[in-house]
C-alpha positions in Angstrom: 0.3 0.0 0.2 1.2 3.8 -0.8 1.4 4.7 3.3 2.7 8.6 1.3 -0.8 9.1 1.0 -1.2 8.6 5.0 -0.5 12.4 5.6 -2.3 12.5 8.4 -1.0 11.6 12.2 -5.2 11.7 12.7 -5.4 9.6 9.8 -2.6 6.4 10.6 -5.3 7.0 14.3 -8.1 6.5 12.5 -6.9 3.4 10.6 -4.9 2.4 14.0 -8.3 2.1 15.7 -10.2 0.6 12.8 -7.6 -2.0 13.4 -7.5 -3.0 16.8 -11.9 -3.1 16.3 -12.1 -5.3 13.6 -9.1 -7.6 15.5 -11.4 -7.5 18.5 -14.8 -8.3 17.4 -13.3 -10.7 15.1 -10.6 -12.5 17.4 -13.0 -12.9 19.9 -14.9 -16.3 18.4 -11.6 -17.2 15.8 -12.0 -20.7 17.2 -15.6 -21.6 18.1 -16.2 -23.7 15.1 -14.0 -26.8 14.2 -12.1 -26.8 11.0 -13.8 -28.4 8.2 -14.4 -28.6 4.5 -11.6 -26.9 1.8 -10.3 -25.6 5.1 -8.5 -29.0 5.8 -7.8 -28.9 2.5 -5.5 -26.1 2.3 -4.1 -27.2 5.4 -3.7 -30.3 4.1 -2.0 -29.5 1.0 0.2 -26.7 1.7 2.0 -29.5 3.8 4.1 -29.6 0.4 7.2 -28.2 -0.3 6.7 -24.9 -2.8 7.4 -26.6 -6.4 4.8 -29.0 -5.2 1.6 -27.0 -3.7 2.6 -25.3 -7.1 2.4 -27.6 -9.4 -0.4 -29.7 -7.7 -2.9 -26.9 -8.2 -1.7 -26.3 -11.3 -4.9 -28.9 -12.7 -7.4 -27.8 -10.3 -9.0 -24.2 -10.0 -7.0 -23.4 -6.5 -4.3 -21.1 -7.3 -0.6 -21.4 -4.8 -0.5 -18.3 -2.9 -2.4 -18.7 -0.1 -1.5 -22.7 0.3 1.8 -20.9 0.2 1.7 -18.8 3.1 -0.2 -21.2 4.7 2.9 -23.0 4.2 5.3 -21.3 5.3 2.9 -20.4 8.7 2.8 -23.6 9.8 6.2 -24.3 10.2 6.3 -22.4 13.4 2.4 -22.4 14.5 1.1 -25.8 13.6 -2.3 -27.0 13.1 -4.4 -26.2 15.3 -7.7 -24.5 14.8 -6.7 -21.5 16.4 -3.4 -20.9 14.8 -4.6 -21.6 11.2 -7.0 -19.3 11.4 -5.4 -16.3 13.0 -3.8 -14.9 9.7 -7.4 -14.8 7.4 -7.5 -12.7 10.4 -5.1 -10.3 10.4 -6.1 -10.1 6.4 -9.4 -9.3 6.4 -8.9 -7.1 10.1 -6.2 -4.8 7.7 -9.0 -4.6 4.5 -10.3 -1.7 7.0 -7.8 -0.2 6.4 -7.9 0.2 1.9 -12.1 0.8 3.3 -11.4 4.2 4.8 -8.4 5.2 3.2 -11.0 5.4 0.4 -13.3 6.6 1.5 -11.5 9.7 2.9 -9.8 10.4 0.2 -12.0 9.6 -2.8 -15.1 10.4 -2.3 -16.1 12.3 1.5 -15.1 13.1 4.4 -16.4 10.6 6.8 -17.3 7.5 4.6 -13.8 6.1 5.2 -14.4 5.6 8.9 -18.4 4.9 8.6 -17.6 3.0 5.4 -15.1 0.4 7.9 -17.1 0.1 10.5 -20.3 -1.2 8.4 -17.8 -4.1 7.1 -16.4 -4.9 11.2 -20.7 -5.1 12.4 -20.6 -7.6 9.3 -22.0 -10.6 9.5 -20.2 -12.5 6.7 -17.1 -10.0 6.7 -16.4 -12.2 10.7 -16.9 -15.7 9.1 -15.3 -14.4 7.0 -12.7 -14.0 8.6 -12.5 -17.4 10.4 -12.0 -18.9 7.1 -8.5 -20.8 7.1 -9.2 -20.0 3.3 -8.3 -17.1 0.5 -10.8 -15.2 1.4 -10.2 -12.9 3.3 -6.6 -12.3 1.1 -8.9 -12.3 -1.6 -10.9 -9.2 0.0 -7.4 -6.5 1.2 -5.8 -7.1 -2.2 -9.5 -6.1 -4.1 -9.8 -3.3 -1.7 -6.0 -2.5 -2.2 -6.5 -2.9 -6.1 -9.3 0.0 -5.4 -7.1 2.6 -3.2 -4.1 1.7 -5.7 -6.2 2.5 -9.4 -7.6 5.8 -7.8 -4.4 6.9 -6.4 -3.0 6.6 -9.5 -6.3 8.6 -11.9 -5.0 10.9 -8.7 -1.6 11.0 -10.0 -0.6 9.2 -12.7 3.0 10.9 -11.8 4.0 8.7 -9.4 5.5 6.2 -10.7 5.9 3.8 -7.2 1.8 3.8 -7.0 1.4 2.0 -11.0 4.6 -0.2 -9.8 2.2 -1.1 -6.1 -0.4 -1.7 -8.6 1.1 -4.1 -10.6 2.4 -6.1 -8.0 -1.2 -6.0 -5.8 -3.4 -7.2 -9.5 0.1 -10.0 -10.6 -1.0 -11.0 -6.3 -4.2 -11.4 -6.5 -4.6 -13.6 -9.6 -2.6 -15.9 -7.8 -5.0 -15.1 -5.8 -8.4 -16.6 -6.5 -8.5 -16.0 -10.6 -12.4 -14.5 -10.0 -10.1 -11.5 -9.1 -9.9 -11.1 -13.4 -12.9 -9.3 -12.8 -11.1 -6.2 -11.2 -8.9 -6.2 -13.4 -11.7 -6.2 -16.1 -13.3 -3.7 -14.4 -10.5 -1.0 -13.5 -10.4 -1.6 -17.5 -13.6 -1.6 -18.2 -13.2 2.0 -16.8 -10.0 2.9 -18.2 -11.3 3.0 -22.0 -14.9 4.0 -21.2 -13.5 7.5 -19.4 -11.8 9.6 -21.7 -10.2 11.7 -18.2 -8.9 8.2 -17.7 -7.2 7.5 -20.5 -6.0 11.0 -20.5 -4.6 10.5 -17.1 -3.0 7.5 -17.2 -2.6 6.8 -21.8 0.0 4.7 -22.1 1.0 3.8 -18.7 -1.9 1.6 -18.0 -0.4 -0.7 -20.8 2.9 -0.6 -19.3 0.7 -2.4 -16.3 -1.6 -4.6 -18.2 1.9 -5.2 -19.6 4.0 -6.1 -16.3 0.5 -8.2 -15.6 0.7 -10.9 -17.9 4.9 -10.9 -17.4 3.9 -11.8 -13.4 1.5 -13.9 -14.5 3.5 -15.4 -17.4 3.3 -19.1 -15.5 0.0 -19.6 -14.9 -1.7 -17.6 -18.4 -2.5 -21.0 -20.3 -3.6 -22.4 -16.0 -6.3 -20.2 -15.3 -7.4 -20.8 -19.8 -7.5 -23.8 -19.0 -9.5 -23.9 -16.1 -12.5 -20.7 -17.6 -13.4 -22.9 -20.8 -13.1 -26.0 -18.8 -15.6 -24.8 -16.8 -17.2 -23.1 -19.9 -17.9 -25.8 -21.4 -18.7 -28.9 -17.9 -20.5 -26.2 -15.7 -19.2 -26.4 -11.9 -19.5 -27.1 -8.9 -22.3 -24.3 -8.3 -25.6 -24.9 -9.5 -26.7 -22.6 -11.8 -28.5 -19.3 -11.4 -32.1 -19.6 -11.8 -33.8 -16.1 -11.2 -32.9 -12.5 -9.7 -33.3 -14.3 -6.3 -29.7 -15.0 -6.3 -28.5 -11.7 -6.9 -30.0 -10.4 -4.2 -29.4 -13.2 -1.7 -25.9 -12.3 -2.9 -26.8 -8.8 -1.8 -28.7 -10.0 1.6 -25.2 -12.5 2.4 -23.2 -8.7 2.4 -26.3 -7.3 4.3 -26.8 -9.4 7.1 -30.9 -8.8 7.2 -33.1 -8.8 4.7 -35.1 -5.6 5.8 -31.0 -4.2 5.9 -30.5 -5.7 2.0 -33.9 -3.7 1.2 -33.0 -0.2 2.6 -29.3 -0.7 0.8 -31.3 -1.3 -2.2 -33.3 1.6 -2.0 -30.9 3.6 -1.8 -28.8 2.4 -4.7 -31.5 2.9 -6.3 -33.0 6.1 -5.2 -29.5 7.9 -5.7 -28.9 6.4 -9.7 -32.5 7.8 -10.1 -31.2 11.2 -9.6 -28.7 11.2 -10.8 -30.6 9.9 -14.1 -32.9 13.6 -13.1 -29.8 15.7 -11.9 -27.7 14.8 -15.3 -25.9 18.1 -15.5 -25.2 19.0 -11.7 -22.1 18.5 -10.6 -20.6 16.8 -7.6 -16.3 17.5 -6.4 -14.4 13.8 -7.3 -17.9 12.5 -9.7 -15.3 10.1 -12.0 -14.0 8.4 -8.5 -17.3 8.0 -7.2 -17.8 6.2 -10.3 -14.7 4.4 -10.1 -15.9 2.6 -6.3 -19.5 1.7 -7.7 -18.4 0.5 -10.9 -15.6 -2.6 -8.3 -19.9 -3.9 -7.4 -21.5 -3.6 -10.1 -20.0 -5.2 -13.1 -18.3 -7.9 -11.5 -21.6 -8.8 -9.1 -24.9 -7.8 -12.6 -21.9 -9.8 -14.7 -21.5 -13.0 -13.0 -24.9 -13.4 -12.3 -25.8 -13.2 -15.5 -23.1 -15.9 -16.7 -23.9 -18.3 -14.0 -26.9 -18.7 -15.3 -24.7 -20.5 -17.9 -22.1 -21.1 -15.5 -22.7 -21.9 -12.5 -20.1 -19.9 -10.0 -22.2 -16.8 -7.8 -21.1 -17.9 -4.6 -20.9 -16.0 -1.7 -17.6 -16.7 -1.3 -16.6 -16.3 -4.6 -17.5 -12.4 -4.5 -16.8 -11.5 -1.5 -13.8 -8.8 -3.3 -16.8 -6.8 -4.6 -17.9 -6.5 -0.5 -16.4 -4.0 0.9 -16.7 -1.7 -2.4 -20.2 -2.3 -1.3 -19.9 -0.5 1.4 -18.1 2.4 -0.1 -21.2 2.7 -2.3 -24.6 2.7 0.0 -22.3 5.6 1.7 -21.6 7.9 -1.8 -25.9 7.1 -2.0 -26.3 8.5 0.7 -23.9 11.7 -0.4 -24.9 11.8 -2.8 -28.9 11.7 -2.0 -27.7 13.8 1.4 -25.3 16.3 -1.2 -26.5 19.5 0.7 -27.6 18.6 3.8 -23.7 18.0 6.2 -26.5 16.6 9.4 -28.4 14.1 7.6 -25.1 13.5 5.7 -23.9 12.3 9.3 -26.6 10.8 9.9 -28.1 9.1 7.7 -24.1 6.6 7.5 -25.2 6.7 11.1 -28.2 5.1 10.4 -26.3 2.5 8.0 -23.4 1.8 10.3 -27.2 1.1 12.9 -28.9 -1.6 11.2 -25.4 -3.6 11.2 -24.4 -3.1 14.0 -28.0 -4.4 15.3 -28.0 -7.4 13.2 -24.6 -8.5 13.1 -24.4 -12.6 14.6 -21.0 -13.5 16.2 -22.7 -17.2 15.3 -21.7 -16.6 11.6 -21.0 -20.7 11.1 -25.6 -21.0 11.4 -27.0 -18.4 9.2 -26.5 -20.5 6.3 -23.2 -19.0 4.5 -22.1 -21.3 1.5 -19.1 -23.4 3.5 -20.2 -22.7 6.6 -18.2 -25.2 9.7 -19.5 -28.2 10.5 -18.9 -29.6 14.5 -16.8 -32.1 12.8 -15.1 -32.2 16.2 -18.4 -33.5 18.0 -18.2 -36.3 15.5 -15.3 -37.4 15.7 -16.5 -38.1 19.4 -19.0 -40.2 18.5 -16.1 -41.7 15.9 -13.9 -42.4 19.0 -17.1 -43.8 20.8 -18.1 -46.4 18.1 -14.1 -47.1 17.3 -13.9 -48.9 21.3 -16.1 -51.5 20.0 -15.7 -55.2 18.5 -16.6 -55.5 14.9 -17.8 -52.2 13.8 -16.4 -50.5 10.4 -17.5 -47.7 9.6 -18.3 -45.8 6.2 -18.0 -42.0 5.8 -19.3 -40.6 2.8 -18.3 -38.5 0.8 -15.1 -39.7 0.5 -12.9 -36.2 0.4 -14.5 -35.9 3.8 -12.3 -37.8 5.3 -9.3 -35.5 6.0 -11.9 -33.2 8.0 -12.6 -37.1 9.9 -9.1 -36.7 10.3 -7.6 -34.1 11.4 -9.7 -34.6 14.6 -9.1 -38.6 14.8 -5.7 -38.3 13.9 -3.6 -35.0 13.8 -0.5 -37.4 13.1 -2.0 -38.6 10.1 -3.1 -35.5 8.6 0.4 -33.8 9.4 2.0 -37.3 7.2 1.2 -35.1 3.7 0.4 -38.3 1.2 -0.2 -37.0 -2.6 -3.7 -37.1 -3.6 -3.5 -40.0 -7.1 -2.0 -41.5 -4.1 -4.6 -41.4 -1.6 -6.5 -44.4 -2.2 -3.0 -47.0 -1.3 -1.1 -44.3 1.4 -3.9 -42.2 3.4 -6.7 -45.0 4.2 -4.3 -47.3 4.2 -4.5 -45.8 7.8 -8.0 -45.1 8.6 -9.0 -49.1 6.5 -6.9 -50.8 9.1 -9.2 -48.4 12.2 -11.3 -50.1 10.2 -12.9 -46.4 9.0 -13.4 -46.8 5.2 -13.6 -43.3 3.4 -16.7 -44.1 -0.1 -17.7 -41.9 -2.5 -20.6 -44.9 -4.1 -21.6 -48.3 -3.0 -19.6 -49.5 -4.6 -16.7 -49.0 -2.2 -18.7 -51.3 0.6 -15.6 -53.8 1.2 -14.0 -54.7 4.1 -17.3 -56.6 5.8 -15.3 -59.5 6.9 -16.5 -60.7 11.0 -18.6 -57.4 10.4 -21.0 -57.3 14.0 -23.0 -53.1 12.6 -21.6 -51.2 10.1 -21.5 -47.2 10.7 -23.3 -45.1 8.4 -22.1 -41.4 8.3 -23.9 -39.3 5.8 -22.0 -35.9 5.1 -25.6 -34.6 2.7 -24.6 -37.3 0.6 -27.0 -36.4 -2.0 -25.8 -33.4 -3.1 -22.1 -33.8 -3.5 -22.4 -37.3 -4.9 -25.4 -38.0 -6.4 -26.8 -42.0 -7.6 -23.9 -43.2 -5.1 -27.1 -45.1 -3.3 -24.8 -46.6 -0.2 -28.4 -45.7 1.5 -30.3 -48.1 -0.7 -27.4 -51.1 -0.6 -27.1 -50.7 3.2 -30.6 -51.0 4.1 -31.4 -53.8 1.9 -28.4 -55.8 2.9 -29.2 -55.3 6.7 -31.5 -54.6 9.4 -31.5 -50.3 10.3 -31.3 -50.0 13.8 -30.8 -46.7 13.9 -30.4 -43.1 13.2 -28.9 -39.8 14.8 -27.5 -37.3 13.6 -24.9 -34.8 14.2 -24.7 -31.1 13.0 -26.0 -31.7 9.8 -24.3 -35.8 9.6 -27.2 -37.7 9.1 -25.5 -41.2 11.4 -27.5 -44.5 11.2 -26.7 -47.5 12.4 -27.0 -51.6 10.5 -26.8 -54.3 12.0 
């Protein structure tokens, strides 16, 4: 970040206070939920060498930057729930700094402070800060990118800001492929605005060339992944209606009533701009940039998701800081000549977030919500004490979540994904635990007196698995239990 623009001690103090406030609020409950899902995938992969991380992730949809950061983090600090979530917590809390700077320097006085507070009291931002995944880093890099882009628009002669923007945007692509929307949005703003073209000129093309050179090793992978997703789809369901866009904004706004209020603010501001075409507003070019940061990626992703499913809340987290700034920029314009009303409206927007803020964000149904896998594993340990009991876990990739709490030593012994069935699952089978995704994999039943079948949303993860049907046809169902949305069926 270009800290030369932090000219006043007042800004430095406010940034420090906002960061500490975010750290305290988000950090107070960081260990409350158990590690699960994609978190285990990231931590498990981070145990590889750097070269192998890059090679392995080059075959999938995840760029390697986050796992590389985790690789260096877990070596001194280990893989406890608290340890592996601290980087996300720090990145998420740091995001308030570029939010503040954008609001204060490119929209209006006090906008940055109130936008930062909206972000701090976002239930979804809290959830992301407790996720040992890349999304907090993506939020920080995206917000920093827009801050640097605005800085370059303001003074294109500052070479340092342009160099930092180039490096930052390359890091964005190494974090998550969908952040290419940030670069696309900045490109649209450059080509669509004559003032931007006149300001940046050939420097912008040098900036784009720099991104290409820095990201060159992964350009073929990015092309292949986008092409494959376009042809074969993704695991995310396609968008079917306008409710998907509304639900996305709902996740950003804590509660439905707040969502409606925020949408109304943006619409009324837009209508006022149409009706007052000739009205002049200071920093208008910068304010449009902030609006487009949110709405270009959001609207076009929504429309494209009718063809290819990828419109997922955590995938779009990088636009959320812009959403809050867009709301406050709209309020600023609606009450342009009424200073006290401006401040009151900012305060009301923050209070709406504060009063609807939920600490227990994992219960709010965000994608990738954290299950209490630790409680499930405690039950598994009880079943393992019974002679002649076999435990089947579906889907098979749920095994890492289970192993994380069952046997840390095994989890920390990395086996190549391609040899999972040969290496990683052998110690599990020795414990009579069988990760499966299809009824044909129900094996190892010699001298078995009872079967414990753990269903982790199998109908969604692996439709037509027919495991429960097979077991019901060949064995007697004794009882069923549900532990944190996992169905446990005991057969004899």
